MDTraj code that builds the backbone (N, CA, C; nanometers):
import mdtraj as md
import numpy as np

residues = "GLN VAL GLN LEU GLN GLU SER GLY PRO GLY LEU VAL LYS PRO SER GLN THR LEU SER LEU VAL CYS THR VAL SER GLY GLU SER ILE THR GLY ASP TYR SER GLY TYR ALA TRP ILE ARG GLN ALA PRO GLY LYS GLY LEU GLU TRP ILE GLY TYR ILE GLY GLY SER GLY SER SER TYR TYR SER PRO SER PHE LYS THR ARG THR PHE LEU PHE ARG ASP THR SER LYS ASN GLU VAL THR LEU ARG LEU GLU SER LEU THR PRO GLU ASP ALA ALA VAL TYR TYR CYS GLY ARG LEU LEU SER ASP TRP ARG ILE THR ASP TRP GLY GLN GLY THR GLN VAL THR VAL SER ALA".split()
xyz = np.array([
    [-1.4196, -0.5026, -1.4337],
    [-1.3659, -0.3867, -1.3811],
    [-1.2972, -0.4117, -1.2421],
    [-1.1691, -0.3564, -1.2406],
    [-1.0929, -0.3861, -1.1144],
    [-1.1392, -0.2864, -1.0133],
    [-1.1484, -0.3390, -0.8858],
    [-1.1794, -0.2463, -0.7746],
    [-1.0781, -0.2771, -0.6627],
    [-1.0394, -0.1699, -0.5946],
    [-0.9415, -0.1928, -0.4870],
    [-1.0010, -0.1245, -0.3609],
    [-0.9846, -0.1865, -0.2483],
    [-1.0356, -0.1449, -0.1176],
    [-0.9287, -0.1410, -0.0159],
    [-0.8962, -0.0293, 0.0402],
    [-0.7953, -0.0355, 0.1471],
    [-0.8705, -0.0441, 0.2874],
    [-0.7985, -0.1211, 0.3803],
    [-0.8663, -0.1172, 0.5099],
    [-0.7478, -0.1346, 0.6169],
    [-0.7752, -0.0920, 0.7259],
    [-0.6760, -0.0971, 0.8428],
    [-0.7093, 0.0143, 0.9478],
    [-0.6230, 0.0066, 1.0628],
    [-0.6552, 0.0993, 1.1711],
    [-0.6360, 0.2515, 1.1272],
    [-0.7317, 0.3279, 1.1722],
    [-0.7073, 0.4877, 1.1426],
    [-0.6161, 0.5482, 1.2361],
    [-0.5936, 0.4826, 1.3452],
    [-0.5057, 0.5458, 1.4501],
    [-0.4022, 0.4426, 1.5000],
    [-0.2852, 0.4966, 1.4967],
    [-0.1675, 0.4077, 1.5445],
    [-0.0712, 0.4858, 1.6288],
    [-0.0188, 0.4230, 1.7326],
    [0.0702, 0.5019, 1.8232],
    [0.2020, 0.5014, 1.7637],
    [0.2831, 0.6084, 1.8041],
    [0.4182, 0.6148, 1.7648],
    [0.4932, 0.4881, 1.8051],
    [0.5898, 0.4570, 1.7197],
    [0.6793, 0.3373, 1.7413],
    [0.6111, 0.2119, 1.6981],
    [0.4803, 0.2009, 1.6837],
    [0.4051, 0.0844, 1.6506],
    [0.4169, 0.0510, 1.5058],
    [0.3556, -0.0674, 1.4613],
    [0.3576, -0.1089, 1.3253],
    [0.2212, -0.0912, 1.2623],
    [0.2126, -0.0371, 1.1504],
    [0.0894, -0.0272, 1.0736],
    [0.0789, -0.1417, 0.9735],
    [-0.0390, -0.1904, 0.9782],
    [-0.0747, -0.2812, 0.8760],
    [-0.1981, -0.2518, 0.7998],
    [-0.1875, -0.2340, 0.6661],
    [-0.3017, -0.2048, 0.5822],
    [-0.3189, -0.3016, 0.4803],
    [-0.4425, -0.3433, 0.4517],
    [-0.4785, -0.4458, 0.3541],
    [-0.5434, -0.3762, 0.2321],
    [-0.4988, -0.4261, 0.1169],
    [-0.5686, -0.3909, -0.0069],
    [-0.6399, -0.5024, -0.0651],
    [-0.7643, -0.5065, -0.0706],
    [-0.8518, -0.6104, -0.1273],
    [-0.8777, -0.5813, -0.2721],
    [-0.8509, -0.6722, -0.3542],
    [-0.8683, -0.6531, -0.4971],
    [-0.9785, -0.7335, -0.5456],
    [-1.0654, -0.6921, -0.6247],
    [-1.1720, -0.7636, -0.6951],
    [-1.1664, -0.7270, -0.8352],
    [-1.2151, -0.8227, -0.9160],
    [-1.2239, -0.8058, -1.0625],
    [-1.1013, -0.8582, -1.1386],
    [-1.0042, -0.9033, -1.0739],
    [-0.8811, -0.9721, -1.1331],
    [-0.8018, -1.0357, -1.0240],
    [-0.7184, -1.1261, -1.0756],
    [-0.6307, -1.2014, -0.9788],
    [-0.4998, -1.1167, -0.9573],
    [-0.4459, -1.1088, -0.8316],
    [-0.3289, -1.0386, -0.7984],
    [-0.2110, -1.1187, -0.8543],
    [-0.2222, -1.2305, -0.8919],
    [-0.1191, -1.3178, -0.9503],
    [-0.0983, -1.2927, -1.0929],
    [-0.1684, -1.2157, -1.1615],
    [-0.1573, -1.1804, -1.3053],
    [-0.0125, -1.1397, -1.3316],
    [0.0389, -1.1570, -1.4423],
    [0.1729, -1.1074, -1.4753],
    [0.1779, -0.9850, -1.5554],
    [0.0587, -0.9232, -1.5624],
    [0.0474, -0.7917, -1.6368],
    [0.0404, -0.6734, -1.5540],
    [0.0311, -0.6980, -1.4309],
    [0.0220, -0.5813, -1.3329],
    [0.0690, -0.6124, -1.1817],
    [0.0863, -0.5150, -1.1218],
    [0.1153, -0.5343, -0.9808],
    [0.0296, -0.4296, -0.9022],
    [0.0689, -0.4207, -0.7657],
    [-0.0181, -0.3402, -0.6883],
    [0.0790, -0.2609, -0.5918],
    [0.0542, -0.1284, -0.6002],
    [0.1432, -0.0365, -0.5268],
    [0.0727, 0.0332, -0.4140],
    [0.1630, 0.0596, -0.3221],
    [0.1163, 0.1454, -0.2105],
    [0.1811, 0.2852, -0.2265],
    [0.0909, 0.3871, -0.2091],
    [0.1353, 0.5246, -0.2263],
    [0.0630, 0.6004, -0.1143],
    [0.1265, 0.7005, -0.0528],
    [0.0603, 0.7816, 0.0464],
    [0.0706, 0.9248, 0.0136],
    [-0.0062, 1.0044, 0.0778],
    [-0.0080, 1.1455, 0.0611],
    [-0.0348, 1.2166, 0.2045],
    [0.0734, 1.2810, 0.2532],
    [0.0568, 1.3432, 0.3835],
    [-0.0044, 1.4784, 0.3586],
    [-0.0697, 1.5443, 0.4707],
    [-0.1332, 1.6701, 0.4499],
    [-0.0341, 1.7731, 0.3865],
    [-0.0773, 1.8370, 0.2842],
    [0.0025, 1.9496, 0.2177],
    [0.1133, 1.8974, 0.1354],
    [0.1293, 1.7773, 0.1145],
    [0.2465, 1.7128, 0.0344],
    [0.2008, 1.6413, -0.0784],
    [0.2862, 1.6014, -0.1663],
    [0.2519, 1.5336, -0.2850],
    [0.2435, 1.3773, -0.2571],
    [0.2224, 1.3007, -0.3756],
    [0.2181, 1.1626, -0.3606],
    [0.3565, 1.1030, -0.3315],
    [0.3657, 1.0082, -0.2470],
    [0.4869, 0.9510, -0.2200],
    [0.4804, 0.7961, -0.2309],
    [0.5666, 0.7409, -0.3228],
    [0.5659, 0.6013, -0.3488],
    [0.6296, 0.5172, -0.2246],
    [0.5679, 0.4091, -0.1817],
    [0.6150, 0.3231, -0.0763],
    [0.6857, 0.2045, -0.1410],
    [0.6033, 0.1455, -0.2211],
    [0.6562, 0.0164, -0.2915],
    [0.5412, -0.0477, -0.3630],
    [0.5859, -0.1652, -0.4306],
    [0.4834, -0.2389, -0.4921],
    [0.5181, -0.3854, -0.4873],
    [0.4191, -0.4728, -0.5124],
    [0.4382, -0.6135, -0.5254],
    [0.3750, -0.6582, -0.6634],
    [0.4582, -0.7292, -0.7401],
    [0.4161, -0.7668, -0.8713],
    [0.3363, -0.9060, -0.8775],
    [0.2863, -0.9279, -0.9955],
    [0.2066, -1.0525, -0.9985],
    [0.2830, -1.1754, -0.9676],
    [0.4155, -1.1707, -0.9853],
    [0.4966, -1.2936, -0.9481],
    [0.5141, -1.3005, -0.7992],
    [0.4853, -1.1937, -0.7237],
    [0.5095, -1.1911, -0.5779],
    [0.6357, -1.1125, -0.5466],
    [0.7116, -1.0793, -0.6430],
    [0.8352, -0.9945, -0.6113],
    [0.8015, -0.8605, -0.5759],
    [0.8749, -0.7933, -0.4930],
    [0.8409, -0.6666, -0.4417],
    [0.9590, -0.5641, -0.4616],
    [0.9194, -0.4399, -0.4657],
    [1.0105, -0.3282, -0.4704],
    [0.9707, -0.2330, -0.3639],
    [1.0814, -0.1755, -0.3034],
    [1.0566, -0.0701, -0.1953],
    [1.1231, 0.0591, -0.2378],
    [1.0671, 0.1642, -0.2194],
    [1.1293, 0.2917, -0.2329],
    [1.2455, 0.3053, -0.1261],
    [1.3583, 0.3554, -0.1681],
    [1.4727, 0.3534, -0.0745],
    [1.4403, 0.4257, 0.0541],
    [1.3483, 0.5162, 0.0673],
    [1.3309, 0.5823, 0.1895],
    [1.2404, 0.4970, 0.2921],
    [1.1823, 0.3866, 0.2352],
    [1.0969, 0.3022, 0.3205],
    [1.1622, 0.1695, 0.3300],
    [1.2656, 0.1351, 0.2583],
    [1.3135, -0.0021, 0.2462],
    [1.3506, -0.0675, 0.3730],
    [1.3920, 0.0014, 0.4741],
    [1.4308, -0.0575, 0.5992],
    [1.3206, -0.0951, 0.6967],
    [1.2042, -0.0385, 0.6652],
    [1.1018, -0.0693, 0.7675],
    [0.9712, -0.1040, 0.6939],
    [0.9719, -0.1507, 0.5761],
    [0.8517, -0.1793, 0.4982],
    [0.8567, -0.3185, 0.4466],
    [0.7337, -0.3831, 0.4592],
    [0.7242, -0.5238, 0.3994],
    [0.5907, -0.5233, 0.3274],
    [0.5917, -0.5791, 0.2054],
    [0.4822, -0.6099, 0.1342],
    [0.4534, -0.7524, 0.1135],
    [0.3516, -0.8089, 0.1353],
    [0.3269, -0.9410, 0.1071],
    [0.1754, -0.9596, 0.0648],
    [0.1449, -1.0737, 0.0269],
    [0.0093, -1.1066, -0.0412],
    [-0.0470, -1.2255, 0.0134],
    [-0.1834, -1.2400, 0.0065],
    [-0.2548, -1.3567, 0.0311],
    [-0.3332, -1.3858, -0.0932],
    [-0.2882, -1.4889, -0.1755],
    [-0.3373, -1.5094, -0.3040],
    [-0.4830, -1.5665, -0.2729],
    [-0.5126, -1.6362, -0.1645],
    [-0.6397, -1.6977, -0.1412],
    [-0.7464, -1.5915, -0.1146],
    [-0.7070, -1.4806, -0.0633],
    [-0.7965, -1.3778, -0.0406],
    [-0.7877, -1.2575, -0.1447],
    [-0.7060, -1.2733, -0.2396],
    [-0.6673, -1.1712, -0.3280],
    [-0.6339, -1.0347, -0.2671],
    [-0.5522, -1.0373, -0.1718],
    [-0.5143, -0.9309, -0.0881],
    [-0.3617, -0.8995, -0.0919],
    [-0.3301, -0.7648, -0.0835],
    [-0.2025, -0.7288, -0.0720],
    [-0.1897, -0.6415, 0.0660],
    [-0.0903, -0.6753, 0.1357],
    [-0.0780, -0.6119, 0.2672],
    [0.0540, -0.5344, 0.2758],
    [0.0343, -0.4034, 0.3279],
    [0.1514, -0.3219, 0.3622],
    [0.1748, -0.3230, 0.5146],
    [0.2966, -0.3508, 0.5520],
    [0.3421, -0.3461, 0.6864],
    [0.4485, -0.2399, 0.6984],
    [0.4253, -0.1366, 0.7784],
    [0.5193, -0.0285, 0.7931],
    [0.5546, -0.0175, 0.9440],
    [0.6780, -0.0315, 0.9771],
    [0.7269, -0.0355, 1.1158],
    [0.7675, 0.0962, 1.1663],
    [0.7865, 0.1032, 1.2897],
    [0.8445, 0.2142, 1.3716],
    [0.7795, 0.3499, 1.3287],
    [0.6435, 0.3599, 1.3366],
    [0.5822, 0.4740, 1.2847],
    [0.6244, 0.6017, 1.3746],
    [0.6178, 0.7128, 1.3076],
    [0.6282, 0.8409, 1.3649],
    [0.5116, 0.9266, 1.3255],
    [0.4993, 1.0395, 1.3839],
    [0.3887, 1.1343, 1.3529],
    [0.4076, 1.1724, 1.1920],
    [0.5211, 1.1736, 1.1360],
    [0.5452, 1.1974, 0.9938],
    [0.4858, 1.0984, 0.9020],
    [0.4456, 0.9861, 0.9550],
    [0.3905, 0.8828, 0.8627],
    [0.2349, 0.8956, 0.8565],
    [0.1818, 0.9962, 0.9191],
    [0.0410, 1.0335, 0.9140],
    [0.0144, 1.0752, 0.7708],
    [-0.0842, 1.0142, 0.7070],
    [-0.1106, 1.0373, 0.5659],
    [-0.2390, 0.9549, 0.5293],
    [-0.2755, 0.9871, 0.4115],
    [-0.3824, 0.9009, 0.3413],
    [-0.3058, 0.8008, 0.2595],
    [-0.3229, 0.6719, 0.2856],
    [-0.2548, 0.5627, 0.2159],
    [-0.3547, 0.5000, 0.1098],
    [-0.2919, 0.4864, -0.0075],
    [-0.3704, 0.4429, -0.1288],
    [-0.3068, 0.3149, -0.1817],
    [-0.3797, 0.2324, -0.2357],
    [-0.3534, 0.1106, -0.3009],
    [-0.3755, 0.1344, -0.4513],
    [-0.2860, 0.1013, -0.5394],
    [-0.3069, 0.1337, -0.6754],
    [-0.2790, 0.0138, -0.7628],
    [-0.3443, -0.0116, -0.8818],
    [-0.3159, -0.1062, -0.9696],
    [-0.2121, -0.0585, -1.0658],
    [-0.0976, -0.1251, -1.0757],
    [0.0235, -0.0695, -1.1483],
    [0.0509, -0.1509, -1.2666],
    [0.0678, -0.0786, -1.3892],
    [0.1104, -0.1479, -1.5023],
    [0.2585, -0.1415, -1.5270],
    [0.3116, -0.2230, -1.6224],
    [0.4506, -0.2294, -1.6407],
    [0.5202, -0.0965, -1.6769],
    [0.4354, 0.0003, -1.7296],
    [0.4979, 0.1233, -1.7735],
    [0.4767, 0.2271, -1.6628],
    [0.4521, 0.1787, -1.5426],
    [0.4506, 0.2633, -1.4122],
    [0.3233, 0.3549, -1.4089],
    [0.2301, 0.3239, -1.4958],
    [0.0907, 0.3899, -1.4827],
    [0.0028, 0.3302, -1.3803],
    [-0.0589, 0.4026, -1.2984],
    [-0.1610, 0.3576, -1.2068],
    [-0.3000, 0.3639, -1.2751],
    [-0.3567, 0.2511, -1.3006],
    [-0.4808, 0.2548, -1.3693],
    [-0.6076, 0.2598, -1.2922],
    [-0.5936, 0.2161, -1.1597],
    [-0.7042, 0.2084, -1.0745],
    [-0.6523, 0.2341, -0.9346],
    [-0.7355, 0.3160, -0.8649],
    [-0.7008, 0.3542, -0.7331],
    [-0.8080, 0.3055, -0.6228],
    [-0.7625, 0.2676, -0.5089],
    [-0.8619, 0.2562, -0.3953],
    [-0.9058, 0.3960, -0.3478],
    [-0.9966, 0.3977, -0.2603],
    [-1.0416, 0.5308, -0.2153],
    [-0.9514, 0.6000, -0.1158],
    [-0.8528, 0.5145, -0.0679],
    [-0.7523, 0.5695, 0.0347],
    [-0.8024, 0.5497, 0.1698],
    [-0.7187, 0.5325, 0.2655],
    [-0.7543, 0.5186, 0.4022],
    [-0.6610, 0.6104, 0.4885],
    [-0.7246, 0.6935, 0.5814],
    [-0.6564, 0.7842, 0.6569],
    [-0.5826, 0.7181, 0.7764],
    [-0.4639, 0.7510, 0.7989],
    [-0.3870, 0.7055, 0.9187],
    [-0.3360, 0.8232, 0.9894],
    [-0.3623, 0.8150, 1.1262],
    [-0.3087, 0.9174, 1.2125],
    [-0.2228, 0.8452, 1.3076],
    [-0.1078, 0.9145, 1.3410],
    [-0.0067, 0.8560, 1.4339],
    [-0.0087, 0.9499, 1.5531],
    [-0.0549, 0.9012, 1.6600],
    [-0.0630, 0.9784, 1.7906],
    [-0.0688, 0.8926, 1.9006],
    [-0.0081, 0.9417, 2.0123],
    [-0.0118, 0.8717, 2.1455],
    [-0.1542, 0.8938, 2.2042],
])
top = md.Topology()
chain = top.add_chain()
for i, resn in enumerate(residues, 1):
    res = top.add_residue(resn, chain, resSeq=i)
    for name in ("N", "CA", "C"):
        top.add_atom(name, md.element.get_by_symbol(name[0]), res)
traj = md.Trajectory(xyz[None], top)
């Protein structure tokens, strides 16, 4: 059974950089059958794709995040990290890590981590 756990700071100041870690257990993040996506949900809004990193290590970024987002992984720790730069209050949301299949289905979700952006 695959389990995902997000972790990171709950409060970030405007203009700073957010780093969130998704720790995966139950399978290797280097498998070629899945990837790991970051998705967020702001208050009162729908789910918003940020990007994903595949089992090969290649990454995809949603156009609206492409210029300030980096995804990378630590295979020794089986972790995927989201780095989001130049935060504004509009980036406040619950951030989720999800296990992604090739048909774009999310099969497993982390519990989510709340991020607040405030001075």
